[in-house]
N, C-alpha and C positions, 0 to 999 in steps of 0.2 A: 128249627128255633128262630124266631124271630128276630130282626135284627135293630128293632126298635128299643132306644134307651129306656129302662125302667123308669117311673116318677116316684117321687119319695111322697111319703105319708100325707094325708090330708090335711092333719093338724099342724104338719111341719110347714106345709105350703102357707097356711094361714098366719101362721108366727111369723115368719120371714118377708108375707104382705105387709104386714101392720109395721115390723121395724125398719123397712124400707122407705114407706110413706113417712113417719118420723123424722128420720134422716134428711127426708128431701124438703120437709117443711122448716127444719132447722136453718139447712143451708140456702135457700130460697124462699123462704117466707111460706104461709099459709093458703094451703089449696093451689100451690103452684102445681101438683101433678094430683090427677084422678087416679084411682084404679079401677077396674084395669086402664091403663094407658092409653089414651087413645090414637098419638102419634109415634111415641117412643117406648119401648117395652123396655123392663130395668136388667141390668145385667142377667146374664143365666147363672143358674143354679148350678156348683160343679162342688156341692159338699159330696164327700164319700160317705158309703152308709150299705148295711147289710140289709136287702129285703124283706128276710125272713127274722131278724132280732127284734127285740124287744125296744120301742122307744126310750131314748136317753131323755131324760128331766133337763125342761127347756132351760135356757138360756136366762139369766136376768136381763131384764128390759135394759133396753140402752147398750147392750155389749154387743158392737158388732161382729158378724159373722165372721171366719176367717176359711177363707174359699183353699180346701186341700185335694182340690183334684188332682190326678194323677198326672204328671209332667211328661210329653209326649219323649219317646226314645232317639237321642239325637241321631240323627243322619251320618252314615260314615264320609269323613271327609275324602273329596277325590284326591287322588295322587297329582302332585305338579306335574305339569308338564314343562319340557325342557325350556327355557328361557329363550325367546327369539333373539336377543342381544347380549352379550356379557360386556361390563365396563372392561374395559384395558386397565393394566396398572398403570400410576400415575408416573411418569419419568420423573429423573431427579431435574432434568433441564425440561424448562417449557419448549424448545426447540432441538429436542432430541432427535425427532424424526425428521426428514429432510420432504415434508409431503408438497402437496402441489399450492398449498396456501403459503406455507413456510419458502418455497424458493419465489415467487412473487413477492412477497414481500420483503426477502432478501435482495432482489433485485433492485426493487424501488428505491431500497436505501441507500444499496450500491450507487444508482444513478444520482441520486443528491449528494453522495459522496463526490462523484466525481466531478457534478458541478462547482461543490465547492472549490477542489484541487484546479480547475477550469480557472476560477475565478482568481485564485491565489495566485497562479502563474500568469495570470495575463494584465495584473494589475501592475505588474513591476514595468518599468519604461525604461528606454534608453536607446542610444545609439549603438551601432556594432563595437564591441568587445573586441579587444587584439585576437582572441583565439577566433571567435566568430570570422572575422575577416580573414584570418588566416586560410582557414579552411574551405570558406566559400570562394577565397579569390584563385586557390590552388586549384580547387575543383573545375573552374572555368577553363586554367590553362588545359588539367587534366580532357577536361572533355572536348575540346579542341584538337588535340593530340590524338585522341580514339578516332575521331569524326574524320578529321580533317590532317592528321599527321602533323601537326605543328610541332616544330619542337618544343620542348620543355624550357623553360628559362633557369631551372635547376633541377638538381634531384631530391624533389620532397620526399621519395620513400628513403632517402640517406638521413632524415630528421624527425619525420612525422612517428606519431605514438599508436598511429594507425594506417590502414593502408591506403594510398592516397587515391585509388580507382574504385573504392567503396562509397562510403559516405559524404564524402569532397564532391564526386562527381553526382551524385544524390541532389545535394545541397544546390550544385550549380544549376540543376537542370530545375530544379524548383525555383532560385532564385531570377534565373530570365524571366520566368514569367510574374512572378510574384513579389519578387523583392527580399528583402531580410524579414520583413514579416511571416511570410509564405516558409521561409524555412524554420522562423520560431514555432509556427504553428505546425510543423511537420514535427518539431521536438514534442510539443504538446501531446500530440495525436501518440506518439510511443509513449511517454508516461502515463497518459490515461488506460492504454491498452497493458501496461507491464501492471497497475494496479490492477483491474479486470482480470488478469491472469492470476496474480496473487492472490486475489478473491477464490478464486477456481481452485488454487494449490489447495488452499488453508481449509476450504470447506470439503476436500477431499479427504484431507489428511484428519479432519478432527470435524466439525460441525457448524453450522451458520453461524451462530455467534459469535465463534472465533473467526470465522472468514469476516464477517463485518468489523470487528476490532482490528483485526490486521489491516485490512483496505484503509482501514478511519485514519489508523495511527502513520502508515506509510505516507498516504496521499497529503499530510500537512507538513511531513519534514521538510526542513530547510535545503537538502541537495533534491527532494521532489520539485517542490516549487521551484526553484532556479532553473531546474534543468528543464523544465516543461515550457521556458519560455528562452531557450539558449541554444543556438545555433552550431552546436558542437556534437562529435558523435558520441558524447555520454549515453545521452538518452536513446539511442539506438541500439548500444550496447546494451544497457539495462532490460529494453525492452528482449532482447535476442537471449538474454540469461534468463529471463522470465519465464520466455515460451520454451525454454530447454529444459527448465524446472518442472512446468509442468507437464511436459512430454514424460518427465519421468515418473513423476507420481500418477499422471494418470494411467499409464500402462504397469501397475503395480501388479495388477492380478493377470496379466498376461504371459506368455512364455519370454524367457530370457531375451531373445534378439528382440521382441517388440521395443526395447528400450533404445536401439538405435534411432527411433524416430527423433530423439533428442539429441543427437552426435552433429546432424548439420545445423541447427541453429547453435548450439554453442561453440563450432568452431569459427562459424559465421561472425558469432560475439569476439572473438579473441583478434580476429583479421580486422575486425571494426576497429576496434579498442584493444590494445596488446595487455594492457593491464587486467583484461577480462581473466586471462590465463590464470591469475591468481586464486579465481573460484570454479575452476575447472574440476580439481579434485573434491571439492564439495559437492559437486552434480553426482560424480563418480560413488562416493561414500553415500549420498544421499539413493543411489539406485540399489544399493546394497542393503540400507537400512529399511525402507519401505517397500522389500519386496513381501509380498502376501503371498501369492501363492507356494512359492518354493521355501524350504527350510532345509537348514544344514548347510553343507557344503555348497549345493545347488544355489544357495541366497547370492554365492562370490559369482556367480556366473551373470549377474545384471551387470555389476561392477565393473567386469574383466570385458564385456562386450561394448558397454558404453566406452569405458577408456582405449579400448583400441580403434573403434569407430572414429572417435574423435582425433585420435593421431594420424589415424589415414588420411582424415580429410585433410588433415593440417600439413601433411607432409607432401601429400599432393597438391595443395596450393603453394607452398613454399617453392616446389619444383616449377609449377607454373609460371609463377611470380617473379621468380628472381630475386636476387639478394635484396635483402630489408633492412640495412643498416639502422633503422630507425628503433628496430626492438631492441637492438644493444643500448644504442645512446639515450632511448628513452625510460625504458623499462628494465631490462636484465643487468644493466652495467651503468647505470642513471648517476651522475655526480652526484659527491656527498654535498650535502648543504651544511649551515651550519645554526640550525635551530635545535632547541634543547628537546630533551625526551618530554619535561615536565611542560613545557610549552606545548609539545603536541596532546600531549595526554589530555590537559585543561580542554584543550579545544576540539578535542574529539568526545570529552565528556558534554561537553557543551551543544555540540550538534547533532549527537545521538544518544546521549546517555541516559534519558528517559524511555524511550523505546527497548535499550539494551537491558536496562533497569526490570522495564515488563516483561523482556523476555527470559530473563532467568527465573522470576518470578514463575512463570509458566512452563518452563522445564522442571523445576523443583518439582512443581505439583504433580505435575503429570507423572514423573518420575514413581513419586509417591502413590500416588492413586490415576489409574490407568483409566477411568471411564466416569464420567458425571454426562453422561449421555454424548459424547465427542467422536464415540469413532464407531461409525455406520457402518461396519464393515460387516461380509457375507457372515450371517449366522450369528451376529453377536459377538464376534470373537474379538479379544482385545490380544494386544501385542503385548510381549513379556515385560519385567519390569529393566532387563538388561537392553533390550531395544528400544523401550520408550527413553530410556537415558541417553542410550547412545544417540536416538534423532535429535534431543534437546541439545545434546554436544554439539552435533554437528551442524545444525542450525545456528545456535547461539555463537559457537565461538567463530563461526565466520565472519561475525561481525567485526572483530577484532584483527580481522588478516589486514586491513590496510590502514589500519593503525600502527600496527606493529612494524609494519614493513617502510613506513617511512619514517618511523623513529630510528630504524637501521638505517635509512638513509640520511637523517637528520633534516628534514626539508618538509616544511608546511603546503609545499607548491602542489594545487589540487587536490587535497586532502579534504576541504567542505565538500566535493564532488566524490571522491572515492568512498567517503563514508556510507554515503546511499547504497552503493553498491553490497556492503557486507551485512546494512539494514534490510535490503531485499529476501535476504534470506535468514534472517532472525525475525522478520516482521512474523511468520505464523506463529512462532512461539510467542512474541508479545501479542497479539491477539488472541492464544489460549491463556496467557495470563491474565490480559483484561477479564474474558470470559469468568475466569477462575475467582476472579477479585468482584466481580457482579453475584457470585454464587446463583444455585438454581433457581429456577423461577423469578429469576432479577429479583433477587432478594436484597441486593445493596447496590440499585441502579446508580446513584452519587459516585459511588468510585468510579465506575467505567467512565461516567461524565466528567468528573474531575481529571481523569488522565486524558480524557482526549482534548479537553479545554487548554489545559497545560500544554500540551503536544501543539496545540494549533496555536498559542500564542507566541511560544518559542520560535516555532519554525515560520511566522509571519513576520517578527523581529530580525531573527537571525536574515532571512532571507533578504528583506530590504537592504540590510546591510551590506553583505554580499554583492547583491546585483547594483550594485553603485560606483558606476565607472564616468569619467569624464565624457561630458557632451563635446564632440568633437565636429559638431555639425557648422559652426559658424567657422571653424578653423579650417573645415575643407571646402566650404563656400567660398573662404577667402582664397584657398590657393588655386582654385578654378578661376575666379572672375577677376582679381588684382595681381595675384602673384604671377599667374596666366603661365603656370606649369605645363610642359610640353614634353613630348620624347627626347628631347636633344640634351634636355640638362640633367644634372646630378644631385640628389637631395638626401640631406640627413633629418632623420626624425626618429625621436621616442615613438617605441609604439608601430614603427613603418608599417605592419600589415593593414591600419586601418585608412591613411591617406592612399594607399596603394592599393585597395579592394574599391574604395569610392571614387576614385581615379584612373582605374583601370582602364577607361576608355580615351583617356589621352596619356598615359605615362603606362611606361613597361615597370614589370616587377623587378628588374636588377638596376634601375634609377633608383632604387631607394635603400638607403644603406642604416640601418638597425644600429642602434649605441651599444647593443652587448659585446661586440667582439670586432677588430680590425686590424690590418694589416696593411702600413702605407711606407711607401720610400718619397721621402720629402724632396724637395726642391734643393736640399743641401746633401743630396746624396747618401743620407742616411738611411736604414730599414727603423721603423718604429712599430711597437706592438703596445695593444691594450689603452688604457687612456691617454698615452702618451702619442698614439697614432690620432687619435681625435682632435687632440691640440694643436700637434702639428698640420695637420689637413687644415684645418680651419685658418692658420695662419696663411699659411698657400694659398686660400680662397679655393679651396676644391670644390665645395658646395656651392650650389644657386641658390639654394633657401635651407634655411635649418629650422624644424620645429622641436621644441622641447619644452616639459615642461618638471623634468626634474624627480619625479614621484618613483619612475621606474628604475632608473640607474642611476642613482645619487654622484658615483663616481665620475660617468663620463660627463654628466651635467657640469661639472666644478670643472673637468677638463676643460670642455668647450669656452666655458665663461672664461677661461685664463687666455684661451687663444682668441678671445674676440676685444680683450682689453687692449685698448690704443689699437685694435685693428681697424685699418682703413678701408678696408675689402667690403663691409657687410654692416648695416643699419638696422636697427630695431623698428620692424614695419608696423607691429600689430601685437596688441595682447588680449586673450580672450579669458576671461576668469569662468570657473567652472566651481562646483562644490560637491564632493562626493563623502560617504561617511569618515572618511580619514581628515577631513577639513576642507577648506578653502586653497586654491592653486589657479593657474593662469598657465593657456597657452602660451609661449613667447615665439613670435615668427621673426628670424633675421633674414632679410634679403639681400643678397649681391649686389653691389651698387653699378 
């Protein structure tokens, strides 16, 4: 059988030819095309017909012929191959996974936050504060004792709130080469490192967004800003506590014994500043709550290991160092003050209330909802509600320890610094609360910006107010050049640590009498104590130089003025005005005739 397609009858071809020519003439004009076409053929004819059937009646002229040819059978669709790439599920948080890009971005933002923190601290200016002068000067005496066996002028361990052979010695070594500025920069490095460790801890517990929020809020706190340019052992203690907290959290998936890595920095933090012992139970509880690998009774093993390790190190240190009377006098059995509980609560809320409120929000939100992409744990596991609530209570509740303890003592001394210790532990929950306020995919970034800006403004204003103390440079210069203090005289000075530090090359520590307490047997043979002792000593001409401004010990200042009234032993030699956040005042220097 031939494969050639059969042709339609002759009359049908002629009819189709005529109709096609008429259509072309109507569309393109007369004689546009001739038949048969020279260059272009008309469309093929697809009408179906039966070659053996009788021809049908022709169509009416002008009626277009409709092609009714057979449609080709559709080819079967090929089965789809397996896709080369499948889109992952969209996470609730845009930074739920700490990929390489997120890590680099987080470190870049953290670097900016650290620069802001450093700028806020370095903008503070001032001569040595009383505590700074005390610790650095004592460190020089302790360093000489260690290196040369020089006898200590007093037992600093008997009234220091930290071991005198730790931070004071380090500060004195730095001061020997770089002066007070170098020691303050050392404190700044401690605080910057603490912020970096806080970022790492929060990122480990939650996610990158919460870590940046925690670092942002902690870096602008009043206590963080002040301690970053303050030559005391508070910054070193905060750094050691942060290091211990990082070790606790970093070993959460290891064996229980691995948590012992957190014991040395925790014990050293207590030795550097005894008040750090208030936060050692928090570290032990945190070791239990963050135990990831173990469950049930084994979870308690981490806490037992850490508590035993810290206790063993502290016991060994106490045996080696000998009696430390400062633990009792400055920490465990501190003298009661006269500040009201309401005043302490108001100031605590002023200095850390915003961060504490953010931590409360984070704790409640985390207890109610375990995940918004914040827990990058193995196999996507999420801690149970009890464990989540426990973590919030441990971290956020730690911020209340320092205010509660000082309310118990009715004293506001150093509260502005101690608030920062507790907020170091509450900051991870505050960062989480900030992330929850912003929402997934940065739904409400203005809320996070608002919280950070408020914390920044409050911190700047409060730090400037706290970092305000008398400018002692003209007073010290006068004592050195005009009053000619030397190693033979006996001097009374309010905040005597300041001139004793600056003039330690020409005077000894015991030549300076403070204005807090004094026992004195007068020339009349009577024993005097308290303000009466100062008044009688001035009447007897006991001091070669008297330096006072009356802001620290008003009762002693009034007693000294009584002793100077009508006294021919002294003359008012100089007055040096200064301005602090409390107002205007002046150093008054009386010199013995």
